[in-house]
Residue, then its C-alpha position, 0 to 999 in steps of 0.5 A: m265430252a267434246t274439245p274446244e279444238c275439234y271441227a267436229c264438236g264446234k258444229e255440234a255447239e252451233f248445231d241449232d244456227l248451222p247453215p245446210r252443209e253442215c247438217v244436211v240431215h240428221d239423227r240423234l246420233w248422226r249428222v250429215a254436212h257437204a265436205m267444204d273445200t271440195a272441188m265435187g259437189g255430193w261429197l258428204v260428210l258423216l259424224p257422231r254427235r258425240h266427240v267420238t276420235a277411234v271408230h273402235d270407240l263407238t257405242d253398239a248403237e252408233a255401229s248399228a246407225l253406222g251403216v244404214w246410212q252409209v248406204r243410205l247416203s249412197r243411195a242419195l247420192r247414186s239418185v241425187t248425182g246419177c254416180v256409179k258408186t260411192y267411196v267410203v273412207q274413214f281416216a280421221e288424222a289431220e289437224g283440228f280433224a279427229h274426229v272420226h267422222f266418213h267421206i261418202v264421196p260420188r264415183m262418179a262415170d266421168l271421175r279422171p283416174g287421176h283420182r279414183g280411188p286414195r287421189v279421190f282427196e287431191l279433189l280437197r286441195r284444189p285452188e280456191q279458185e275451183r272449190l265448190t262457194a259456199d252457196q253450191a254447196d249449201r245447194w248439193a246440201l239442200s237437193l240432198r235433203a229433199h231427196l232423203h225426206e221424200h225416201p227415208t229408207t230408199p230401197g235396194p235391190d234386194r228389200g223385200r226379199 
């Protein structure tokens, strides 16, 4: 059940009117958004479409789709951003953001050592003038959406074996 103080549920309630940054792609169980207030383009957030506050409360169907989404988004980020890898992180502890969500973060080759690993979250705490604008986040979202639609199942190195 959705809760009024939950940011993710609030966006889900506005689903038909969401800008690209709030709905890069989706299916019946998961929605992908571009992170807000970030200084890094391509930082994605994967959210279940129903209100859930702990990973152990995901349904079997949600859990099954989770890994596929994480890999699919990581592959798309690799193709679109040229990142060397992605970080996949889940905390759901911030006020108003207890709804389970997974950060899928492109780790670029030139990412400063001071922002690697969990310190990448410092890029969510940058001054406003360093953050992406809504238009920039929308452009990232549309780029990633186009790639994901063109490559609904991006093959991995061992696919087809």
